[in-house]
NUZA-946876 format. One line per 10 residues: for each residue x, y, z of C-alpha. Coordinates in nm, 2 decimals. Each point is the difference from the previous one (the first is absolute). Last residue first. Layout:
X:Y:Z  ...
% end
This chain:
13.50:10.31:29.53  0.16:0.31:0.16  0.33:0.05:0.19  0.33:-0.17:0.00  0.26:0.05:0.26  0.36:0.05:-0.11  0.23:0.05:0.29  0.33:0.18:-0.09  0.26:-0.01:0.30  0.24:0.29:0.02
0.31:-0.04:0.20  0.08:0.25:0.26  0.28:0.19:0.19  0.17:0.11:-0.33  -0.31:0.17:-0.11  -0.02:0.16:0.35  0.36:0.15:-0.04  -0.06:0.13:-0.33  -0.32:0.15:0.11  0.17:0.23:0.24
0.30:0.06:0.22  0.36:0.09:0.01  0.07:0.12:-0.35  -0.28:0.26:-0.06  -0.06:0.07:0.38  0.37:0.08:0.02  0.13:-0.05:0.34  0.15:-0.34:-0.09  0.21:0.16:-0.27  0.10:-0.29:-0.23
0.34:-0.15:-0.03  0.05:-0.24:-0.28  0.18:-0.34:0.04  -0.27:-0.19:-0.21  -0.25:0.10:0.25  -0.15:-0.35:0.03  -0.37:-0.13:-0.03  -0.02:-0.36:-0.01  -0.28:-0.24:-0.06  0.08:-0.37:0.09
0.12:-0.24:-0.28  0.02:-0.29:0.27  0.38:-0.05:-0.04  0.03:0.29:-0.24  0.00:0.23:0.31  0.40:-0.07:0.03  0.07:0.17:-0.32  -0.21:0.30:0.08  0.15:0.03:0.36  0.37:-0.04:-0.12
-0.05:0.26:-0.27  -0.17:0.27:0.22  0.29:-0.07:0.26  0.26:0.07:-0.25  -0.18:0.31:-0.12  -0.01:0.13:0.37  -0.30:0.05:0.22  -0.38:0.01:0.01  -0.15:-0.35:-0.02  -0.36:-0.10:-0.05
-0.09:-0.37:0.02  -0.33:-0.18:-0.09  -0.15:-0.34:0.07  0.24:-0.11:0.29  -0.11:-0.36:0.08  0.27:-0.13:-0.24  0.29:0.18:0.18  0.28:0.07:-0.23  -0.06:0.37:-0.03  -0.04:0.02:0.38
0.32:-0.19:0.05  0.19:0.23:-0.24  -0.14:0.32:0.18  0.13:-0.14:0.34  0.33:-0.08:-0.14  0.02:0.35:-0.17  -0.13:0.21:0.26  0.21:-0.09:0.31  -0.20:-0.02:0.31  -0.35:0.11:0.13
-0.32:-0.20:-0.05  -0.32:0.18:0.05  -0.34:-0.18:-0.03  -0.32:0.17:-0.08  -0.34:-0.18:-0.06  0.12:-0.26:0.23  -0.20:0.11:0.31  -0.29:0.22:-0.09  0.07:0.38:0.00  -0.22:0.13:0.29
0.22:0.32:0.01  0.19:-0.04:0.34  0.21:-0.28:-0.11  0.06:0.16:-0.34  0.13:0.33:0.16  0.21:-0.23:0.21  0.13:-0.15:-0.32  0.11:0.34:-0.12  0.31:0.02:0.25  0.14:-0.31:-0.17
-0.06:0.18:-0.34  0.19:0.31:0.11  0.27:-0.19:0.16  0.09:-0.15:-0.36  0.24:0.28:-0.09  0.27:-0.12:-0.23  -0.17:-0.32:-0.10  -0.33:0.17:-0.06  -0.29:-0.23:0.06  -0.05:-0.36:-0.13
-0.37:-0.05:-0.01  -0.23:-0.32:0.02  -0.33:0.14:-0.10  -0.37:-0.14:-0.02  -0.19:0.14:-0.27  -0.35:0.14:0.01  0.03:0.30:-0.24  0.07:0.24:0.30  0.27:-0.25:0.10  0.21:0.05:-0.30
-0.07:0.37:-0.06  0.11:0.06:0.38  0.33:-0.20:0.00  0.19:0.14:-0.28  -0.05:0.38:0.08  0.01:-0.06:0.36  0.36:-0.16:0.00  0.11:0.27:-0.24  -0.14:0.27:0.23  0.17:-0.15:0.30
0.35:-0.07:-0.15  0.01:0.31:-0.23  0.29:-0.14:-0.21  0.08:-0.38:0.09  -0.26:-0.14:-0.22  -0.23:-0.26:0.11  -0.04:-0.36:-0.10  -0.35:-0.11:0.00  -0.12:-0.36:-0.03  -0.36:-0.06:-0.08
-0.24:-0.29:0.14  -0.34:0.01:-0.19  0.01:0.16:-0.34  -0.30:0.22:0.09  -0.29:-0.01:-0.23  -0.14:0.29:-0.22  -0.31:-0.13:-0.19  -0.07:0.04:-0.36  -0.36:-0.11:-0.02  -0.12:-0.10:-0.35
-0.38:0.01:0.00  -0.08:-0.21:-0.31  -0.22:0.02:-0.30  0.31:-0.02:-0.26  0.17:0.31:-0.13  0.18:0.09:0.32  -0.05:0.32:0.19  0.21:-0.06:0.31  -0.15:0.05:0.34  0.29:0.16:0.20
0.18:-0.03:0.33  0.04:0.24:0.27  0.28:0.18:0.18  -0.23:0.18:0.22  -0.02:-0.20:0.33  0.36:-0.01:0.09  0.07:0.33:-0.18  -0.07:0.22:0.29  0.21:-0.22:0.22  0.27:0.03:-0.25
0.01:0.39:0.01  -0.04:0.00:0.40  0.32:-0.22:0.01  0.18:0.22:-0.24  -0.09:0.31:0.20  0.14:-0.16:0.32  0.32:-0.09:-0.18  0.00:0.34:-0.16  -0.02:0.15:0.35  0.28:-0.22:0.13
0.23:0.09:-0.28  -0.07:0.37:0.04  0.08:0.00:0.34  0.33:-0.18:-0.04  0.08:0.23:-0.29  -0.04:0.32:0.18  0.18:-0.14:0.33  0.29:-0.10:-0.26  0.06:-0.37:-0.04  0.31:-0.17:0.16
-0.13:-0.31:0.10  -0.08:0.15:0.35  -0.22:0.23:-0.16  -0.20:-0.27:-0.15  -0.07:-0.15:0.35  -0.10:0.33:0.13  -0.24:0.05:-0.28  -0.13:-0.36:0.08  -0.05:0.10:0.37  -0.16:0.35:-0.09
-0.26:-0.18:-0.24  -0.13:-0.23:0.27  -0.38:0.14:-0.04  0.05:0.01:-0.39  0.10:-0.36:-0.01  -0.30:-0.08:0.21  -0.25:0.19:-0.22  0.17:-0.14:-0.32  -0.03:-0.37:0.13  -0.38:0.06:0.09
-0.06:0.12:-0.34  0.15:-0.31:-0.13  -0.21:-0.20:0.22  -0.31:0.18:-0.12  0.11:-0.04:-0.35  0.03:-0.37:0.03  -0.35:-0.02:0.16  -0.15:0.20:-0.31  0.18:-0.24:-0.23  -0.19:-0.28:0.14
0.21:-0.28:0.15  0.07:-0.31:-0.23  0.36:0.12:-0.05  0.04:0.04:0.38  -0.12:-0.33:0.05  0.30:-0.14:-0.16  0.20:0.04:0.32  0.14:-0.36:0.02  0.19:0.06:-0.32  0.18:0.30:0.16
0.10:-0.20:0.30  0.13:-0.27:-0.23  0.20:0.28:-0.19  0.14:0.14:0.31  0.13:-0.34:0.13  0.16:-0.09:-0.34  0.15:0.36:0.01  0.13:-0.08:0.34  0.16:-0.33:-0.14  0.18:0.17:-0.26
0.18:0.25:0.21  -0.08:0.32:0.23  0.28:0.17:0.18  -0.18:0.16:0.28  0.04:0.36:0.08  0.22:0.21:0.21  0.03:0.36:0.12  0.12:0.33:-0.10  0.38:-0.06:-0.03  0.22:0.31:-0.13
0.09:-0.02:-0.36  -0.07:0.37:-0.07  -0.33:-0.04:-0.19  -0.11:-0.22:0.29  0.07:-0.37:0.04  -0.19:-0.32:0.04  0.17:-0.28:0.17  -0.06:-0.35:-0.09  -0.17:-0.29:0.17  0.06:-0.37:-0.01
-0.21:-0.30:0.13  -0.03:-0.12:-0.34  -0.38:-0.08:0.04  -0.06:0.35:0.06  -0.19:0.10:0.33  -0.36:0.06:-0.04  -0.25:0.30:0.06  -0.34:-0.13:-0.06  -0.27:0.09:-0.25  0.08:-0.31:-0.22
0.36:0.09:-0.04  0.16:0.31:0.12  0.40:-0.01:0.04  0.14:0.14:0.31  0.15:0.33:0.11  0.25:-0.06:0.26  -0.06:0.16:0.33  0.22:0.14:0.27  0.30:0.09:-0.21  0.25:0.26:0.15
0.20:0.15:-0.27  0.35:0.13:-0.01  0.12:-0.28:0.21  0.26:0.08:0.24  0.36:-0.12:-0.08  0.16:0.33:0.06  0.08:0.06:-0.37  -0.37:-0.04:-0.08  -0.16:-0.34:-0.08  -0.11:-0.13:-0.33
-0.33:-0.20:-0.04  -0.01:-0.37:0.06  0.05:-0.22:-0.32  -0.31:-0.10:-0.21  0.13:0.18:-0.29  -0.23:0.11:-0.29  0.14:-0.02:-0.35  -0.16:0.28:-0.22  -0.02:-0.11:-0.36  0.27:0.16:-0.21
-0.11:0.33:-0.18  -0.15:0.03:-0.35  -0.03:0.36:-0.12  -0.35:0.11:0.02  -0.21:0.04:-0.31  -0.19:0.31:-0.04  -0.36:0.01:-0.06  -0.13:0.14:-0.32  -0.15:-0.32:-0.12  -0.21:-0.04:0.31
-0.13:0.35:-0.05  -0.20:-0.08:-0.30  -0.19:-0.29:0.18  0.02:-0.31:-0.21  -0.22:-0.13:-0.29  -0.02:-0.32:-0.20  -0.12:-0.23:0.29  -0.26:0.28:0.07  -0.17:-0.10:-0.32  -0.07:-0.36:0.16
-0.15:0.14:0.30  -0.23:0.22:-0.22  -0.13:-0.27:-0.18  0.20:-0.28:-0.17  0.32:-0.19:0.12  0.10:-0.01:0.36  0.31:-0.02:0.19  0.13:-0.29:0.20  0.06:-0.37:-0.08  -0.19:-0.32:0.02
0.24:-0.10:0.28  -0.21:0.18:0.26  -0.29:0.20:-0.14  -0.09:0.04:-0.37  -0.08:0.22:-0.30  -0.28:0.14:-0.19  -0.15:0.35:0.02  -0.34:0.09:-0.14  -0.08:0.25:-0.27  0.17:-0.20:-0.28
-0.23:-0.29:0.06  0.03:-0.37:0.11  -0.25:-0.26:0.12  0.17:-0.34:0.03  -0.27:-0.14:0.24  -0.36:0.06:0.10  -0.22:-0.07:0.29  0.22:0.25:0.22  0.34:0.08:-0.17  0.29:0.10:0.23
0.32:0.16:-0.15  0.32:0.08:0.22  -0.04:-0.33:0.20  0.04:-0.07:0.38  -0.36:-0.13:0.07  -0.16:0.17:0.31  -0.18:0.30:-0.17  -0.14:-0.24:-0.27  -0.11:-0.24:0.26  -0.24:0.26:0.16
-0.12:0.13:-0.32  -0.10:-0.34:-0.11  -0.15:-0.08:0.32  -0.20:0.34:0.01  -0.10:-0.07:-0.37  -0.16:-0.34:0.08  -0.06:-0.15:-0.33  0.37:-0.14:0.01  0.29:-0.04:-0.25  0.34:0.15:0.09
0.28:0.04:-0.26  0.35:0.09:0.11  0.30:0.17:-0.15  0.36:0.08:0.03  0.10:-0.12:0.34  0.28:-0.27:-0.01  0.19:-0.16:0.27  -0.29:-0.20:0.07  -0.23:-0.11:0.28  -0.21:0.32:-0.03
-0.28:-0.18:-0.18  0.01:-0.30:0.26  -0.02:0.22:0.29  -0.29:0.20:-0.17  -0.18:-0.31:-0.07  0.05:-0.13:0.35  -0.14:0.32:0.14  -0.31:-0.04:-0.22  -0.07:-0.34:0.12  0.02:-0.36:-0.12
0.28:0.00:-0.27  0.06:-0.23:-0.31  0.30:-0.01:-0.24  0.00:0.01:-0.37  0.30:0.02:-0.27  -0.06:0.15:-0.34  0.22:-0.07:-0.28  -0.03:0.19:-0.35  0.36:0.11:0.02  0.22:0.25:0.20
0.10:-0.25:0.28  0.06:0.25:0.27  0.12:-0.21:0.29  -0.16:-0.04:0.33  -0.31:-0.22:-0.06  0.16:-0.21:-0.26  0.31:-0.06:0.23  -0.22:-0.12:0.29  -0.01:0.20:0.32  -0.39:0.06:-0.02
-0.07:-0.37:-0.08  -0.19:-0.05:-0.32  -0.30:-0.26:0.00  -0.10:0.14:-0.33  0.22:0.07:-0.29  -0.17:0.16:-0.34  0.16:0.01:-0.34  -0.11:0.18:-0.32  0.19:-0.20:-0.28  0.34:0.11:-0.12
0.10:0.10:-0.35  0.35:0.12:-0.16  -0.02:-0.07:-0.36  -0.09:-0.29:-0.22  -0.23:-0.30:0.05  -0.29:0.23:0.12  -0.16:-0.10:0.34  -0.34:-0.20:0.03  -0.15:0.06:0.34  -0.07:-0.27:0.25
-0.01:0.22:0.30  0.30:-0.01:0.22  -0.05:-0.09:0.37  0.29:-0.07:0.24  -0.03:-0.08:0.37  0.29:0.11:0.21  0.23:-0.24:0.15  0.34:0.17:-0.02  0.11:-0.21:-0.30  -0.31:0.12:-0.17
0.10:0.39:0.06  0.34:-0.08:-0.12  -0.13:-0.13:-0.32  -0.20:0.32:-0.06  0.31:0.21:0.09  0.20:-0.19:-0.27  -0.25:0.05:-0.27  -0.04:0.37:0.07  0.38:0.02:-0.02  0.01:-0.18:-0.32
-0.28:0.23:-0.15  0.20:0.30:0.10  0.30:-0.12:-0.17  -0.18:-0.11:-0.32  -0.14:0.36:-0.03  -0.31:0.23:0.04  -0.25:-0.27:0.09  -0.24:-0.01:-0.27  -0.39:0.09:0.01  -0.28:-0.09:0.23
-0.36:0.12:-0.07  0.00:-0.06:-0.38  -0.32:0.11:-0.19  0.17:0.29:-0.17  0.27:-0.23:-0.16  0.30:0.21:-0.02  0.15:-0.15:0.33  -0.02:-0.37:-0.17  -0.11:-0.22:0.27  -0.14:-0.08:0.35
-0.38:-0.01:0.02  -0.14:0.03:0.36  -0.32:-0.22:0.03  0.16:-0.26:0.22  0.10:0.25:0.24  -0.35:0.12:0.08  -0.09:-0.35:0.10  0.31:-0.02:0.22  -0.10:0.34:0.17  -0.34:-0.11:0.07
0.13:-0.32:0.17  0.27:0.22:0.19  -0.28:0.23:0.13  -0.23:-0.27:0.13  0.27:-0.16:0.18  0.14:0.31:0.14  -0.33:0.14:0.13  0.02:-0.08:0.37  0.38:0.03:0.01  0.00:0.37:-0.10
0.23:0.01:-0.32  0.35:0.15:-0.02  0.11:-0.02:-0.36  0.36:0.09:-0.05  0.07:0.08:-0.37  -0.18:0.34:-0.02  0.22:0.13:-0.27  0.17:0.32:0.13  0.33:-0.05:-0.21  -0.19:-0.13:-0.29
0.12:-0.31:-0.23  -0.31:-0.18:0.11  -0.06:-0.10:-0.36  -0.08:0.37:-0.08  -0.31:-0.06:0.22  -0.02:-0.33:0.13  0.09:0.09:0.35  -0.23:0.28:0.11  -0.25:0.03:-0.31  -0.08:-0.37:0.05
0.00:0.04:0.36  -0.25:0.28:-0.01  -0.24:-0.22:-0.21  0.01:-0.24:0.28  -0.06:0.29:0.23  -0.32:0.10:-0.19  -0.11:-0.37:0.01  0.05:0.00:0.38  -0.18:0.31:0.09  0.17:0.02:0.33
-0.16:-0.07:0.34  0.26:-0.26:0.07  0.29:0.22:-0.05  0.24:-0.02:-0.31  0.34:0.14:0.05  0.24:0.05:-0.30  0.35:0.05:0.14  0.26:0.15:-0.22  0.34:-0.16:-0.03  0.19:0.28:-0.14
0.30:0.13:-0.18  0.14:0.34:-0.04  -0.11:0.35:-0.08  0.33:0.21:0.10  0.06:0.37:0.01  0.32:0.15:0.06  0.16:0.37:0.00  0.35:0.00:-0.06  0.24:0.16:0.26  0.26:-0.26:-0.09
0.03:-0.14:0.35  -0.16:-0.34:-0.06  -0.10:0.00:-0.38  0.17:-0.35:-0.05  -0.16:-0.14:0.34  -0.34:0.09:-0.10  0.04:-0.12:-0.34  0.11:-0.34:0.12  -0.30:-0.01:0.23  -0.24:0.08:-0.30
0.17:-0.28:-0.19  -0.10:-0.25:0.27  -0.34:0.16:0.04  -0.07:-0.07:-0.36  -0.13:0.27:-0.24  -0.07:0.37:-0.04  0.26:0.27:0.05  0.01:0.35:0.02  0.37:0.15:0.04  0.02:0.38:0.05
0.28:0.27:-0.06  0.19:-0.20:-0.27  0.33:0.17:-0.11  0.22:-0.24:0.23  -0.11:-0.31:-0.19  -0.03:-0.28:0.23  -0.38:-0.09:-0.07  0.05:0.05:-0.37  0.29:-0.23:-0.02  -0.18:-0.25:0.21
-0.29:0.01:-0.24  0.23:-0.07:-0.29  0.16:-0.30:0.15  -0.37:-0.13:0.10  -0.06:-0.03:-0.38  -0.04:0.26:-0.27  -0.19:0.29:-0.15  0.07:0.36:0.04  -0.29:0.25:-0.04  0.03:0.37:0.03
-0.27:0.23:0.08  0.04:0.39:0.05  0.30:-0.02:-0.23  -0.15:0.15:-0.30  -0.32:0.18:0.05  -0.33:-0.18:-0.02  -0.14:0.06:-0.34  -0.28:-0.27:-0.01  0.16:-0.20:-0.26  0.34:-0.01:0.16
-0.16:-0.12:0.33  -0.22:-0.24:-0.19  0.32:-0.15:-0.15  0.12:-0.04:0.35  -0.31:-0.17:0.10  0.05:-0.26:-0.28  0.35:-0.05:0.16  -0.17:-0.05:0.34  -0.27:-0.23:-0.16  0.29:-0.22:-0.12
0.22:-0.04:0.31  -0.16:-0.31:0.13  0.24:-0.28:0.12  0.29:0.24:0.06  -0.22:0.20:0.23  -0.01:0.37:-0.09  0.26:0.25:0.10  -0.09:0.36:0.05  0.20:0.31:-0.01  -0.23:0.30:0.09
-0.01:0.37:0.04  -0.17:0.16:0.29  -0.27:0.29:0.00  -0.26:-0.13:0.23  -0.23:-0.09:-0.29  0.30:-0.19:-0.17  0.07:-0.22:0.32  -0.38:-0.07:0.05  -0.04:-0.12:-0.34  0.33:-0.20:-0.05
-0.05:-0.23:0.29  -0.36:-0.13:-0.01  0.00:0.03:-0.37  0.30:-0.23:-0.04  -0.15:-0.25:0.25  -0.29:0.01:-0.22  0.19:-0.07:-0.32  0.18:-0.31:0.13  -0.27:-0.14:0.23  0.17:-0.35:0.10
0.35:0.08:-0.11  0.14:0.24:0.25  0.11:0.36:0.01  0.30:0.18:0.08  0.02:0.39:0.01  0.28:0.23:0.03  -0.11:0.35:0.08  0.18:0.31:-0.08  -0.10:0.29:0.23  -0.20:-0.01:0.32
-0.26:0.25:-0.12  -0.04:0.30:0.22  -0.22:0.09:0.27  -0.10:0.33:0.16  -0.37:-0.04:-0.06  -0.14:-0.33:-0.06  -0.35:0.03:-0.09  0.02:0.36:-0.14  0.32:-0.06:-0.22  -0.09:-0.35:-0.06
-0.35:0.05:-0.15  0.04:0.00:-0.37  0.25:-0.27:0.00  -0.24:-0.19:0.22  -0.26:0.01:-0.26  0.24:-0.14:-0.26  0.07:-0.26:0.27  -0.36:-0.14:-0.04  0.00:0.01:-0.38  0.33:-0.19:-0.01
-0.11:-0.26:0.27  -0.33:-0.05:-0.18  0.17:-0.08:-0.33  0.19:-0.26:0.15  -0.31:-0.13:0.18  -0.18:-0.04:-0.33  0.32:-0.19:-0.12  -0.01:-0.24:0.28  -0.38:-0.08:0.08  -0.21:-0.07:-0.30
0.24:-0.07:-0.28  0.29:-0.14:0.21  -0.22:-0.22:0.19  -0.23:-0.11:-0.28  0.31:-0.05:-0.19  0.10:-0.28:0.22  0.36:0.03:0.16  0.29:-0.14:-0.20  0.24:0.29:0.07  0.12:0.08:-0.35
-0.30:-0.11:-0.21  -0.24:0.12:0.26  0.17:0.33:0.02  0.03:0.05:-0.37  -0.38:-0.06:-0.03  -0.09:0.24:0.26  0.25:0.27:-0.14  -0.17:-0.03:-0.36  -0.33:0.02:0.15  0.06:0.31:0.21
0.19:0.18:-0.28  -0.23:0.30:0.00  -0.04:-0.02:0.37  0.37:0.01:0.05  0.01:0.33:-0.21  -0.27:0.14:0.20  0.19:-0.07:0.32  0.33:0.12:-0.12  -0.16:0.34:-0.12  -0.14:0.04:0.35
0.31:-0.05:0.15  0.16:0.27:-0.23  -0.30:0.23:0.06  0.08:-0.04:0.38  0.36:0.09:-0.03  -0.12:0.31:-0.18  -0.24:0.08:0.30  0.27:-0.07:0.27  0.23:0.26:-0.17  0.31:-0.13:-0.14
0.28:0.05:0.25  0.04:-0.36:0.08  0.02:-0.09:-0.36  0.26:0.28:-0.10  0.22:-0.08:0.30  -0.04:-0.39:-0.05  0.08:-0.04:-0.36  0.37:-0.01:0.04  -0.03:-0.25:0.29  -0.22:-0.22:-0.19
0.25:0.00:-0.27  0.30:-0.07:0.21  -0.19:-0.28:0.17  -0.09:-0.16:-0.33  0.36:0.02:-0.13  0.14:-0.14:0.33  -0.24:-0.28:-0.01  0.10:-0.08:-0.35  0.37:0.01:0.11  -0.07:-0.24:0.29
-0.15:-0.25:-0.25  -0.34:-0.05:-0.11  -0.08:-0.31:-0.19  -0.18:0.09:-0.32  -0.31:-0.17:-0.12  -0.09:-0.29:-0.24  -0.35:-0.07:-0.07  -0.27:-0.28:-0.03  0.19:-0.31:0.09  -0.22:-0.30:0.05
-0.13:-0.21:0.26  -0.37:0.06:-0.11  -0.17:0.11:0.33  0.32:0.15:0.15  0.07:0.20:-0.32  0.38:0.07:0.03  0.23:0.29:0.02  0.36:-0.06:-0.10  0.32:0.17:0.10  0.21:0.28:-0.12
0.36:0.13:0.04  0.18:-0.22:-0.25  -0.19:0.13:-0.29  0.02:0.37:0.11  -0.35:0.16:-0.02  -0.01:0.35:-0.15  -0.13:0.26:0.27  -0.38:0.12:-0.01  -0.02:0.38:0.04  -0.16:0.24:0.24
0.29:0.05:0.24  0.05:-0.38:0.03  -0.23:-0.29:-0.12  0.20:-0.30:0.00  0.02:-0.21:-0.33  -0.25:-0.24:-0.15  0.11:-0.28:-0.22  0.06:-0.07:-0.39  -0.36:-0.15:0.00  -0.15:0.34:0.11
-0.25:0.03:-0.31  -0.06:-0.37:0.08  -0.12:0.09:0.35  -0.22:0.28:-0.14  -0.15:-0.24:-0.26  -0.06:-0.26:0.25  -0.17:0.28:0.22  -0.23:0.11:-0.26  -0.10:-0.36:-0.10  -0.08:-0.10:0.36
-0.38:-0.08:-0.04  -0.16:-0.12:0.29  -0.12:-0.36:-0.01  -0.35:-0.11:0.13  0.03:-0.37:0.00  -0.34:-0.18:0.07  -0.11:-0.04:0.37  -0.24:-0.26:0.13  -0.31:0.10:0.17  -0.14:-0.32:-0.05
-0.37:0.08:-0.04  0.05:0.32:-0.15  0.25:-0.15:-0.23  -0.25:-0.26:-0.11  -0.27:0.28:-0.06  0.25:0.17:-0.22  0.07:-0.29:-0.23  0.34:-0.19:0.00  0.21:-0.01:-0.29
% end
């Protein structure tokens, strides 16, 4: 045995095993298998409807769990539905006490849950013990507080209903807490499906629910594979789906839920940039890389897997990083001295190996530390690729393993361009001693979470979620809680009867019996693209008619190419989003003033559509008032500084989506148009808007107001024509970041399904008819929330 002084000289680690006796006993007690947890009870497993759960570090079976069928999902949803009325009516204080009890019971079983998580998942015990399980308790404590405060902080809101939640295998219990805690705090009930590789801590949590006295049916857990998850997603009794997992599966879920009216939040994949500027603390940044990509074996959706290093320090940085890699210990997850544990399953290990081989084939330089790997189990060494091309497979594809790829840059602008050169937008990490440079870069990177001189910081008080194909919606913080609430008035809106889409004719208007035209047309209203009136690409126009069917005028029939041109014009107007909120407010005030000055003209146009004089005047006045309303909000819809546990200023910043598509209702053609357009541009978005199909002339008159109100070219683009083809084109367009659609249920379904192409955020009416004159239904924070994304920037302070 070596002496202490020899160990101090060599710094060799001896084994430091974590005791697993209690977990082994628990698994032995369930040797007959685990059933589902439905309505407060565990079901009896059926022999031919089970599958094995394996320890990835030892390559051995540790449990047998039930494979959920559609009947099991039916029973769980039925139990959740039966419990919903009582749980949602439970006072917030009582719900808070239940959540507090869950947090306390998790803390009491903290070591047990940590060991079980490491055995089931393969992650090092240091991570499950010091990071995962404490954060699980933190989420239940934090949301116990929200349960107390919902009535005052979210007035006139209601729980969504029964929530179907599907979680991944990389953070099994933590992802459960991320989803169940806010759902219960808001008054929802839950059916949760854990990943088939790692269901055991979810089943242990079910025991905690029963032990803590949670009412029956509030939480239900059904185990199974992808087929079980698909049954849950498609179930008509589910009101909201929350999914964390791969982008490909998220896209399928978006398509499957299209038109169902289910609320949806997706937290998907990433290929997150880790930017190292030349003035960074390189030793600190090296430790940041260790936490960014070798934490949890790189099986982290927000892993900093793309290293972007400034050219002048790249050689030094890579040399330091390689030396640090040589000290990482790979091995038994239950050894407290191990840094990198086991890959979750053989299939995932094989994928990592294939992508690493692909990287070598494409010419990148591979470095792997000379690290001894255990003979048994799923292990892969920490890996670094240098000389990586931005377009290479390993620079674009999420590897989901302990593999970092490194590229260089010269200027901050190039760093931002490389960082944003991805279809993902989940997270980013920025390393610089220049706080101005760090924050400027943080504002420009398209990611939902940005860490400055840190990485993989998480807390229940701060929202987490992505941009682009990393999904939409947030988990954690105020913004995460909002995902489990809806405005109370929204649930009470009536659904309109579906009617066939209006087909517009390009034929000439009718003539009277004597052959004379019933309308002399001296001007056809054109499209409005890039600040100019333009003729439609189709070369066709259609006649607009009044309530009696008589011709009023003509507008252009826009098509796919017109939408393309409008999106290009909107993309070029990016300076609007960078303008100060005060400047945007002043422009909107100017629009309101000019609209008011032309009120008689717009009222006359409404009269021609069949509106009464009183309604026409009321609609114009409401449109003016609504424009003033959003001008007032433009510089007041502030972000927050979240109070996280660590020494960080965590800035929750509201950012515009970018280019938004807006498809307007036929009812209240002027007010509906204004009600969608103004919140979008007030928040800094640029809009491609399809006005009312029945009465588009109100919108084509409106562009004259825009021309005289200092609205920059490209900020508002108006394309008239048939609603559904134009809406579908907007939904399919990859440069449209978000889409609002007000119309039929069939149209809502088509838009949501088509939006899966780039997973853009959508907000649709679900065929419900709202009162646009109502201040509650036609304006407010709900519109502003849907017009923005929240970016959380973590800035450390102190020494």
